[in-house]
BALOBA-1460 file (C-alpha; in Angstrom, 3 decimals):
// residues 229
<rec num="1" residu="m" x="14.181" y="-3.097" z="12.694"/>
<rec num="2" residu="v" x="13.151" y="0.501" z="11.590"/>
<rec num="3" residu="l" x="9.934" y="1.503" z="10.390"/>
<rec num="4" residu="c" x="9.855" y="4.505" z="8.226"/>
<rec num="5" residu="a" x="7.105" y="7.062" z="8.723"/>
<rec num="6" residu="p" x="4.917" y="4.775" z="10.835"/>
<rec num="7" residu="k" x="2.204" y="7.616" z="10.787"/>
<rec num="8" residu="m" x="0.772" y="9.980" z="8.426"/>
<rec num="9" residu="e" x="2.229" y="13.096" z="9.988"/>
<rec num="10" residu="l" x="5.812" y="11.621" z="9.365"/>
<rec num="11" residu="l" x="5.031" y="10.514" z="5.923"/>
<rec num="12" residu="i" x="3.736" y="13.811" z="4.897"/>
<rec num="13" residu="k" x="6.906" y="15.319" z="5.903"/>
<rec num="14" residu="e" x="9.491" y="12.797" z="4.321"/>
<rec num="15" residu="y" x="7.079" y="13.094" z="1.105"/>
<rec num="16" residu="k" x="7.413" y="16.905" z="1.050"/>
<rec num="17" residu="k" x="11.210" y="16.783" z="1.598"/>
<rec num="18" residu="k" x="11.374" y="14.191" z="-1.436"/>
<rec num="19" residu="m" x="9.218" y="16.542" z="-3.529"/>
<rec num="20" residu="n" x="10.896" y="19.990" z="-2.371"/>
<rec num="21" residu="p" x="14.478" y="19.315" z="-0.974"/>
<rec num="22" residu="g" x="14.808" y="22.883" z="-0.421"/>
<rec num="23" residu="d" x="11.841" y="23.952" z="1.646"/>
<rec num="24" residu="k" x="11.449" y="24.045" z="5.351"/>
<rec num="25" residu="v" x="8.682" y="21.649" z="6.578"/>
<rec num="26" residu="t" x="7.161" y="22.465" z="9.955"/>
<rec num="27" residu="v" x="5.291" y="20.194" z="12.473"/>
<rec num="28" residu="n" x="2.313" y="22.432" z="12.171"/>
<rec num="29" residu="q" x="2.274" y="22.124" z="8.248"/>
<rec num="30" residu="c" x="2.218" y="18.515" z="8.377"/>
<rec num="31" residu="a" x="-0.408" y="18.308" z="11.121"/>
<rec num="32" residu="t" x="-2.791" y="20.469" z="9.118"/>
<rec num="33" residu="m" x="-2.098" y="18.768" z="5.961"/>
<rec num="34" residu="c" x="-2.831" y="15.547" z="7.688"/>
<rec num="35" residu="k" x="-6.143" y="16.570" z="9.150"/>
<rec num="36" residu="l" x="-7.233" y="17.845" z="5.634"/>
<rec num="37" residu="i" x="-6.286" y="14.279" z="4.364"/>
<rec num="38" residu="d" x="-8.136" y="12.774" z="6.915"/>
<rec num="39" residu="s" x="-11.188" y="14.699" z="6.243"/>
<rec num="40" residu="f" x="-11.032" y="14.089" z="2.825"/>
<rec num="41" residu="v" x="-10.790" y="10.331" z="3.360"/>
<rec num="42" residu="e" x="-13.748" y="10.215" z="5.783"/>
<rec num="43" residu="l" x="-15.780" y="12.249" z="3.483"/>
<rec num="44" residu="l" x="-14.940" y="10.015" z="0.704"/>
<rec num="45" residu="d" x="-15.867" y="6.836" z="2.362"/>
<rec num="46" residu="r" x="-19.413" y="7.675" z="2.474"/>
<rec num="47" residu="k" x="-21.621" y="5.355" z="0.373"/>
<rec num="48" residu="d" x="-22.545" y="7.783" z="-2.340"/>
<rec num="49" residu="m" x="-19.626" y="10.290" z="-2.315"/>
<rec num="50" residu="t" x="-17.192" y="10.765" z="-5.087"/>
<rec num="51" residu="v" x="-14.051" y="13.204" z="-5.558"/>
<rec num="52" residu="d" x="-16.204" y="15.205" z="-8.060"/>
<rec num="53" residu="k" x="-19.103" y="15.772" z="-5.721"/>
<rec num="54" residu="m" x="-16.960" y="16.711" z="-2.699"/>
<rec num="55" residu="p" x="-16.803" y="20.749" z="-1.778"/>
<rec num="56" residu="v" x="-13.858" y="21.878" z="-0.800"/>
<rec num="57" residu="r" x="-15.613" y="23.827" z="1.843"/>
<rec num="58" residu="d" x="-16.843" y="20.778" z="3.524"/>
<rec num="59" residu="v" x="-13.198" y="19.071" z="3.548"/>
<rec num="60" residu="a" x="-11.917" y="22.001" z="5.375"/>
<rec num="61" residu="v" x="-14.764" y="22.481" z="7.829"/>
<rec num="62" residu="r" x="-14.654" y="19.097" z="8.689"/>
<rec num="63" residu="a" x="-10.881" y="19.786" z="9.505"/>
<rec num="64" residu="g" x="-11.561" y="22.672" z="11.545"/>
<rec num="65" residu="f" x="-9.988" y="24.991" z="8.874"/>
<rec num="66" residu="s" x="-10.970" y="27.415" z="6.257"/>
<rec num="67" residu="r" x="-11.247" y="27.237" z="2.682"/>
<rec num="68" residu="t" x="-8.081" y="29.511" z="2.693"/>
<rec num="69" residu="t" x="-6.337" y="27.250" z="4.596"/>
<rec num="70" residu="f" x="-7.146" y="24.281" z="2.270"/>
<rec num="71" residu="y" x="-5.781" y="26.119" z="-0.617"/>
<rec num="72" residu="v" x="-2.387" y="27.084" z="1.015"/>
<rec num="73" residu="h" x="-1.930" y="23.475" z="1.135"/>
<rec num="74" residu="f" x="-3.589" y="21.914" z="-1.857"/>
<rec num="75" residu="r" x="-5.112" y="23.091" z="-5.425"/>
<rec num="76" residu="d" x="-8.315" y="21.018" z="-4.960"/>
<rec num="77" residu="v" x="-9.850" y="17.867" z="-4.002"/>
<rec num="78" residu="y" x="-8.390" y="16.111" z="-6.946"/>
<rec num="79" residu="d" x="-4.982" y="17.423" z="-5.695"/>
<rec num="80" residu="v" x="-5.615" y="15.910" z="-2.094"/>
<rec num="81" residu="m" x="-6.403" y="12.525" z="-3.926"/>
<rec num="82" residu="q" x="-3.068" y="12.471" z="-6.001"/>
<rec num="83" residu="t" x="-1.318" y="13.521" z="-3.169"/>
<rec num="84" residu="l" x="-2.421" y="10.846" z="-1.134"/>
<rec num="85" residu="e" x="-1.920" y="8.130" z="-3.702"/>
<rec num="86" residu="e" x="1.448" y="9.070" z="-4.384"/>
<rec num="87" residu="m" x="2.149" y="9.501" z="-0.380"/>
<rec num="88" residu="c" x="0.855" y="5.615" z="0.103"/>
<rec num="89" residu="l" x="3.164" y="4.494" z="-2.703"/>
<rec num="90" residu="y" x="5.970" y="6.318" z="-1.554"/>
<rec num="91" residu="h" x="5.513" y="4.867" z="2.002"/>
<rec num="92" residu="t" x="5.586" y="1.332" z="0.556"/>
<rec num="93" residu="d" x="8.700" y="2.155" z="-1.148"/>
<rec num="94" residu="l" x="10.115" y="3.458" z="2.227"/>
<rec num="95" residu="n" x="9.468" y="0.303" z="4.004"/>
<rec num="96" residu="a" x="10.315" y="-2.236" z="1.120"/>
<rec num="97" residu="k" x="12.863" y="-3.965" z="3.137"/>
<rec num="98" residu="v" x="10.796" y="-4.503" z="5.967"/>
<rec num="99" residu="y" x="7.982" y="-5.920" z="3.890"/>
<rec num="100" residu="c" x="10.185" y="-8.432" z="2.177"/>
<rec num="101" residu="l" x="11.617" y="-9.539" z="5.856"/>
<rec num="102" residu="l" x="7.800" y="-9.991" z="6.951"/>
<rec num="103" residu="f" x="7.084" y="-12.101" z="3.527"/>
<rec num="104" residu="q" x="10.042" y="-14.191" z="4.193"/>
<rec num="105" residu="n" x="9.124" y="-14.881" z="8.073"/>
<rec num="106" residu="k" x="12.325" y="-13.438" z="9.127"/>
<rec num="107" residu="l" x="10.723" y="-10.937" z="11.849"/>
<rec num="108" residu="c" x="10.151" y="-11.641" z="15.402"/>
<rec num="109" residu="d" x="6.668" y="-11.265" z="16.904"/>
<rec num="110" residu="r" x="7.233" y="-8.004" z="18.410"/>
<rec num="111" residu="d" x="8.441" y="-6.559" z="14.926"/>
<rec num="112" residu="t" x="5.539" y="-8.101" z="13.044"/>
<rec num="113" residu="a" x="3.188" y="-6.711" z="15.555"/>
<rec num="114" residu="r" x="4.564" y="-3.305" z="14.729"/>
<rec num="115" residu="i" x="4.275" y="-3.758" z="11.283"/>
<rec num="116" residu="y" x="0.717" y="-4.494" z="11.267"/>
<rec num="117" residu="k" x="-0.131" y="-1.866" z="13.625"/>
<rec num="118" residu="m" x="1.276" y="0.419" z="10.753"/>
<rec num="119" residu="l" x="-0.566" y="-1.169" z="8.180"/>
<rec num="120" residu="d" x="-3.902" y="-0.701" z="10.109"/>
<rec num="121" residu="h" x="-2.787" y="3.148" z="10.492"/>
<rec num="122" residu="y" x="-2.695" y="3.376" z="6.610"/>
<rec num="123" residu="g" x="-5.423" y="0.705" z="5.975"/>
<rec num="124" residu="k" x="-8.141" y="3.453" z="6.012"/>
<rec num="125" residu="y" x="-6.443" y="5.225" z="3.278"/>
<rec num="126" residu="i" x="-5.506" y="2.440" z="1.041"/>
<rec num="127" residu="r" x="-9.040" y="0.820" z="1.325"/>
<rec num="128" residu="v" x="-10.768" y="4.015" z="0.241"/>
<rec num="129" residu="l" x="-8.323" y="4.671" z="-2.527"/>
<rec num="130" residu="l" x="-9.028" y="1.239" z="-3.870"/>
<rec num="131" residu="e" x="-12.400" y="1.450" z="-3.641"/>
<rec num="132" residu="k" x="-13.237" y="4.794" z="-5.199"/>
<rec num="133" residu="d" x="-10.202" y="5.203" z="-7.714"/>
<rec num="134" residu="p" x="-10.200" y="2.268" z="-10.127"/>
<rec num="135" residu="t" x="-6.451" y="3.829" z="-11.217"/>
<rec num="136" residu="f" x="-4.843" y="3.237" z="-8.037"/>
<rec num="137" residu="m" x="-5.268" y="-0.820" z="-7.879"/>
<rec num="138" residu="p" x="-2.711" y="-1.311" z="-10.767"/>
<rec num="139" residu="r" x="-0.475" y="1.168" z="-9.449"/>
<rec num="140" residu="y" x="-0.561" y="-0.311" z="-5.727"/>
<rec num="141" residu="k" x="-0.242" y="-3.833" z="-7.513"/>
<rec num="142" residu="e" x="2.714" y="-2.719" z="-9.412"/>
<rec num="143" residu="k" x="4.216" y="-1.426" z="-6.183"/>
<rec num="144" residu="f" x="3.551" y="-4.662" z="-4.425"/>
<rec num="145" residu="i" x="5.474" y="-6.526" z="-7.135"/>
<rec num="146" residu="s" x="8.611" y="-4.449" z="-7.059"/>
<rec num="147" residu="v" x="8.633" y="-4.803" z="-3.325"/>
<rec num="148" residu="m" x="8.272" y="-8.676" z="-3.376"/>
<rec num="149" residu="t" x="11.060" y="-8.736" z="-6.175"/>
<rec num="150" residu="h" x="13.147" y="-6.151" z="-4.801"/>
<rec num="151" residu="g" x="12.924" y="-3.690" z="-7.267"/>
<rec num="152" residu="k" x="13.380" y="-5.966" z="-10.292"/>
<rec num="153" residu="d" x="11.103" y="-5.066" z="-13.453"/>
<rec num="154" residu="v" x="9.569" y="-8.467" z="-14.059"/>
<rec num="155" residu="r" x="7.402" y="-7.211" z="-16.902"/>
<rec num="156" residu="r" x="10.647" y="-6.451" z="-19.008"/>
<rec num="157" residu="s" x="12.098" y="-9.892" z="-18.165"/>
<rec num="158" residu="g" x="10.015" y="-11.635" z="-20.707"/>
<rec num="159" residu="d" x="9.513" y="-14.561" z="-18.567"/>
<rec num="160" residu="i" x="5.721" y="-15.240" z="-18.706"/>
<rec num="161" residu="e" x="5.635" y="-17.640" z="-15.841"/>
<rec num="162" residu="q" x="7.557" y="-15.337" z="-13.448"/>
<rec num="163" residu="i" x="5.112" y="-12.518" z="-14.420"/>
<rec num="164" residu="y" x="2.201" y="-14.515" z="-13.970"/>
<rec num="165" residu="h" x="3.366" y="-15.463" z="-10.544"/>
<rec num="166" residu="s" x="4.222" y="-12.106" z="-9.433"/>
<rec num="167" residu="v" x="1.012" y="-10.606" z="-10.515"/>
<rec num="168" residu="i" x="-1.197" y="-13.499" z="-8.769"/>
<rec num="169" residu="c" x="0.778" y="-12.953" z="-5.458"/>
<rec num="170" residu="a" x="0.216" y="-9.542" z="-5.526"/>
<rec num="171" residu="s" x="-3.298" y="-9.633" z="-6.017"/>
<rec num="172" residu="v" x="-3.992" y="-12.276" z="-3.348"/>
<rec num="173" residu="m" x="-1.922" y="-10.365" z="-0.781"/>
<rec num="174" residu="i" x="-3.764" y="-7.148" z="-1.627"/>
<rec num="175" residu="e" x="-7.010" y="-8.694" z="-1.454"/>
<rec num="176" residu="s" x="-6.044" y="-10.361" z="1.900"/>
<rec num="177" residu="y" x="-4.819" y="-7.117" z="3.185"/>
<rec num="178" residu="i" x="-8.296" y="-5.532" z="2.670"/>
<rec num="179" residu="f" x="-10.025" y="-8.351" z="4.018"/>
<rec num="180" residu="w" x="-8.191" y="-7.955" z="7.293"/>
<rec num="181" residu="l" x="-8.540" y="-4.431" z="7.433"/>
<rec num="182" residu="e" x="-12.731" y="-4.996" z="7.135"/>
<rec num="183" residu="h" x="-12.470" y="-7.808" z="9.528"/>
<rec num="184" residu="q" x="-9.906" y="-7.233" z="12.146"/>
<rec num="185" residu="d" x="-12.646" y="-7.488" z="15.071"/>
<rec num="186" residu="i" x="-12.901" y="-11.510" z="14.224"/>
<rec num="187" residu="m" x="-9.475" y="-11.970" z="12.368"/>
<rec num="188" residu="p" x="-6.156" y="-11.417" z="14.243"/>
<rec num="189" residu="y" x="-3.412" y="-10.219" z="12.602"/>
<rec num="190" residu="g" x="-1.477" y="-13.439" z="12.945"/>
<rec num="191" residu="t" x="-4.066" y="-15.076" z="10.811"/>
<rec num="192" residu="i" x="-3.192" y="-12.694" z="7.819"/>
<rec num="193" residu="i" x="0.417" y="-13.097" z="8.522"/>
<rec num="194" residu="e" x="0.174" y="-16.839" z="8.105"/>
<rec num="195" residu="t" x="-1.718" y="-16.414" z="4.918"/>
<rec num="196" residu="s" x="0.952" y="-13.923" z="3.462"/>
<rec num="197" residu="h" x="3.484" y="-16.670" z="4.175"/>
<rec num="198" residu="r" x="1.709" y="-19.350" z="2.500"/>
<rec num="199" residu="v" x="0.918" y="-17.017" z="-0.467"/>
<rec num="200" residu="a" x="4.524" y="-16.062" z="-1.073"/>
<rec num="201" residu="a" x="6.308" y="-19.496" z="-0.383"/>
<rec num="202" residu="n" x="3.744" y="-21.953" z="-1.306"/>
<rec num="203" residu="t" x="0.129" y="-21.237" z="-2.561"/>
<rec num="204" residu="v" x="0.252" y="-19.703" z="-5.974"/>
<rec num="205" residu="y" x="3.791" y="-20.777" z="-6.561"/>
<rec num="206" residu="y" x="3.111" y="-24.555" z="-6.173"/>
<rec num="207" residu="k" x="2.223" y="-26.619" z="-9.177"/>
<rec num="208" residu="d" x="-0.348" y="-28.899" z="-8.068"/>
<rec num="209" residu="s" x="-1.091" y="-30.425" z="-11.279"/>
<rec num="210" residu="k" x="2.060" y="-31.488" z="-13.688"/>
<rec num="211" residu="p" x="1.883" y="-29.160" z="-16.727"/>
<rec num="212" residu="a" x="2.447" y="-30.484" z="-20.369"/>
<rec num="213" residu="a" x="5.992" y="-31.468" z="-21.193"/>
<rec num="214" residu="g" x="7.815" y="-27.781" z="-22.251"/>
<rec num="215" residu="q" x="4.728" y="-25.847" z="-20.809"/>
<rec num="216" residu="y" x="6.952" y="-24.053" z="-18.098"/>
<rec num="217" residu="r" x="10.518" y="-23.567" z="-17.819"/>
<rec num="218" residu="n" x="10.833" y="-24.969" z="-14.536"/>
<rec num="219" residu="e" x="8.654" y="-27.915" z="-15.159"/>
<rec num="220" residu="n" x="8.968" y="-30.116" z="-11.977"/>
<rec num="221" residu="r" x="10.261" y="-27.223" z="-9.446"/>
<rec num="222" residu="r" x="8.242" y="-25.601" z="-6.749"/>
<rec num="223" residu="t" x="9.083" y="-21.744" z="-7.440"/>
<rec num="224" residu="s" x="8.705" y="-19.025" z="-5.197"/>
<rec num="225" residu="f" x="9.241" y="-15.196" z="-5.724"/>
<rec num="226" residu="l" x="11.932" y="-15.778" z="-3.190"/>
<rec num="227" residu="a" x="13.935" y="-17.878" z="-5.645"/>
<rec num="228" residu="w" x="14.051" y="-15.253" z="-8.322"/>
<rec num="229" residu="a" x="13.866" y="-12.152" z="-6.573"/>
């Protein structure tokens, strides 16, 4: 199993190559951008901090650079936010196949542990983005749905039941992920793995009560995204 860009420095390199294929990306550039992004996230994670209140100077100084160095890589703090969000979504795309195997419980313990180590690394970025930017949650949820359905555009399918199941499943998995990030000291990754499997294969797809006749297309069938992905 190959994990794509398990660390932010590697993701920055992959992202810059994608956005500007002809540009040469150096290790120092990626390291500098990573430090600036980490500084931005640490400041944004403060209780009363918002992007519009964050001075560029604070981001640069906290990362150990000057304002001039900051402007070499980013236009302003909003550019840092947008770049980070796009990179996190891109990272999910890069590892889509791996996540699908995880959801389907088809990975060995060693590979599963590697995935959750990677999720822990990116968790600090995802958690802050979800908390501080309300527009990021719907985009992240749509990306989760795309992963679970192998890129299938369920919203254009016209299948209300399928759309409902995918949205609920994505929401539960994201909330479980965030909860795990905040309680890792008392909640081992094995617990969230088990929760993900149950959600993906059973919980939100199982009809505990029999619906009215004709209410659902697959009235008496246990459904799973694995069945229609």
